[in-house]
N, C-alpha and C positions, 0 to 999 in steps of 0.2 A: 639551435641544434637539438634534435630529438634525444631525450634521455631514455636510457634503457633500464628496465626494471627486471629483476630476477628474484623470484620467490622460491624458497626451498625450505625443507624441513632440516633442522640442525641435529645431527647425531641420532642416537638411538633412544630407547625408552628410558634407560638409566640416566642419561644426560638430561633429558627433559624433566625427569623427576627431581634431579638435583637442583636445577635452576628454579623450578617452582618452589621447592622447599626453601632455598636461600632467600627468595623474594619474600616469602611469608615471614621467615625469621627476622630478616633485616627490617621489615616494617613493624615488627612487634605485634602482629595479629595472628589469630588462629582461624583458618578457614573452616566454616561450618556448612555442610551441604544443605541446600534448601529442601531437597527431596532425594530419596534413595535412588542412585543411578541417574540423577538429572543434574543439570548445571548450565554452564554457558559454553558456547563454542566460539573460539576466536580464530579467525583465519585471515592471513597466514600467521603461523606462530612466529616466524621470522622472515624478514625480507631484506633485500639489498637495494639501495638507491644510489645511483651515480649522478654526481653533480658536475656538469661540464663547466669549463671556463666561460665566464661572461654571463651565465645564468643568474638571475636575481633570486630565484627560489625554485623549488620543486615540490610537488604534492603527491603523497601516496595515500592509500586507503586501507583500512582494516575493517573487516566484516565481523559483526557481533550478533550472535543469536541467543535469545533467551529461551532455554529449554527447561526452566525450573517449574513451570506451571503457576508462577506467581508474578504479579505486577511488581517490577523491581526497578529501583532507581540506583544508578551507578555514578560515582564520582570519577572523573577522568583527570589524570595528571601525567607528567613526564618525569623520567629519572634516567641517570647515567648508569652504564654497567661496564664491567671489565672482567678479565679472567681472575678466578679465585685461586686456582692452583694448577699443577701440571696434569691433572686428570681431566681438565676441560670444564670444570664447574664454573658457574657465573656468580660474580659478586656485584651487588647493586650499591651505588654510592650511599653511604650511611651504614652499610654492613661492615665496611673496612675503610681505613684511611689510605690504603695502598694504591688506589686507582690513580692512574696518571692523568692529570688534568688536561694534557695535550690532546687526549682522545675523547673527551666528553662531547655530548651532543645536546643535552636537554635544553640548554640556553637558546638554541637555535630552532627548537621544535615548537610549533604552534597548532594545537588541535582546534578544530572548528567549533568545538563545544566543550564546556567544562563539566557538564552533567547530562545524563540521558536517562529517560524513563522508558522501559520496554514492557509491553504487554506479553503475556505468555505466548511463546512461539514466534514472537516478532523478530524480524531481522533488520539490522540497522548498519549503515556504512558510516564509519567515522573517518574524516579526512584530516590529514596532518600536513601542514606546510613546513618545509625546512628552508630557512632563510640563508641564502648563500652570501653572508656578509663578509667583509674583509677580515674580520676577527676570527672567522672559521678557517683554520689553516688547511693547506692541502694534505691529503692522506686519509686515514681512516678515523671515523667518529662513531660512537656507539651509544644508543639510547633505547628506552622502552616506553611504550604507551601503557600506562597502568590503569586498571579498572578496579574500583573498590565499591562494594555494595554499601549503601547507606540506609536503605529501607526496602522491605519486601513484604507483600501481602497477597494472599489469594483473594479472589472476588468474594465480597460479603464477609470477609474475615478481617478483624483488626490488624493493623500493620505490625510487623514483627521486626525488631532491629537485629541485624546480623553483621558479621565481618568476614566477607569473602574478598579475596584479592587475587588477580591474575593479570597477565600482561602479554604484549606482543612486542618482540624485539625488532630493531631496525639497525642495519649496518650501512653506513654511508661512506662512499669513496668520493673524495673531492679531487678531481684531476688537476694537473698543473704543478706537480711536485710530489706525487706519490712515489714512494721508494719500495721496491719489492726485493726481498732477500731472505733466503732460507739457509741456515747453517746446520750441519749435522754435528752435534756436540759429542755424542758417544753412541756406541752400539753394544748392548749386552746380549751375549749368546753363550750361556753356560753349556759346556760339553766336555765329555771324557772319551778316552780311547774306545770304551765299549758302549757308550751312550751318546749319540749325536743329539744335541738339544733341539727340542721341537719348537721352542719359543724364542723369538728375536724381538728385542726392545730397543728401537732407535729413539734417541732423545734429540729433539730439534730446538732451535731458537729462531724465532721470527725477528730478524735484525732490521726489518724495514719499518715503515710507518703506516702500513695498511694491512688488513687481514688477508690471509692466504689459506689455501687448502693444499696441504702436502699430499703427494702421490709417490708411490714407489713399488718396486717389485724385487723380491729376493729369489735367487736361484742357487741351488747346490749341485755341483758336478762331482763325479767320482774320479778316480785316477785315470780312467779312460776318456774323460771329458763327456760322459753321458749325464744327462739331466736326471736327477733322482728325487730332489725336493724343490718345492716352489711355494712362495707366499706373497700375499698382496698387502700393501700398507694402506691403512685408512680406507677400508671398504665402505665405512659409513659416511665418508665425505665430511668429517669434522673439520672445523676451521681453527686457525691460530690467530689470536689478536696480536697487535704490534708489540715487539720487544718482550714477548713472553716465551717461556720454555714449556715444552710439552712432550710427554712420552706417548708413543704409538705402538704398543705391543701387538704382535701378530703371530700366527701359527704357520709353521712350515708343513705343507701337505705332501705326502709321497706321490710322485708321478712316475716312478720307475723303481726297479729293485736295486737296493744298495747292498751288494754282497761281496764286493771286492775290497779287501783290506788295503789301506794306504792313505794318501793325503787327499782329502776332500776340500773343495774350494767353495766358500760362501761368498757370493757376489751380491751386493745391495746397490740398486740404482734408484735415485730419488730426484724429485723436482717438485714444483708447485704448479697449480693450475694457471695457465697463461704462458708458461715457459715450455718450449719444445724439447730442448736438450736435457740430458740427465747428468747428474754428478754420480760418481762411482766410488764405492767403498768395498774392499774385499778382505777376506780372512781365510787362512789355510789351517785345516784341522786334521790331525791323524785320527782315523776312525777304523775300528775293527768291528764290522757288522756281525750280528748274531748269526746270519745266514752262512757266514764263512767258518763258523766254529765246527760244524759237523764234518764238512769235507776235510778240513785241516786236521781234525782229530782222527778221522779215518786214515788219512795219509800217514799221519804220525804213527798210528798203531801198526800200519803195514810196514813202515820203515823199521820200527822197533822189532817186529816179528822177523823181518828179513835179517836184521842184524843178529838176533838170537840164533836163527838157523845157521847163518854163516859161521858164527863162533863155534856152534856145536859140530859142524862139518869139519872145521879146522882141527878140533880136538880128536875127532875120530881118525883123521889122517895122521 
């Protein structure tokens, strides 16, 4: 059976910076650039591999480009990774003891080489075989192909020892027992009578045994059931690893005028990629919009004025 591959970029620039930093810290080295504005390009940064039932193994490829201007030798190894915290940071095995051994992958990863030497601007494809042994349980497994510089030198210049380290992540789904489940643990939406909160923070738990991508949309309707605010959950397509909690804050954007005082309804619909139907959560909030203050103040002044005139007329009579 043909195996499908899906390569994608994970998260935004902040998330990428976090996991690069965690990798460097966990390995106990400091990256030193070979040249200003130059380095290595690894593609893809992250990819997904699906292992079908009955397959003995599957192979994927990572492309490495040397843009340093120096002849560089890289050591190649594999390592497990998991979620560091609810912000979506990545922890590599060795940085923390909290990683669940059920979702490791490094023991089943076999790169086709342990070391590679690249000329300046040379591009090389590194192939990695994932062995689908019985010991690899169904569900999600997570590993990284790690590159560490062991020597670098420009032509006709003596070799200079350095310590750069970078990686490419792989997410494996082994079918035949994968469990998908997304639970909404809580929703934070601070709001007051005169201030409708612009930020909504749902907190999810991935109760399954495979990574998922949460999706969702929030809508706010006024007392006349008109749509006035809307927001989208997880626009960056960030993922959740198995049995992990994660918050996905997002902003409500105005799509209509909220000027009617009364009860507003916040409705939050959510699901994960691969599921068609939505779960629904809702909340009712009394809101007095600023737009309503001026008309109500004007009407109040008019009524007060009429009352004063009426009282004066009665005294004259």
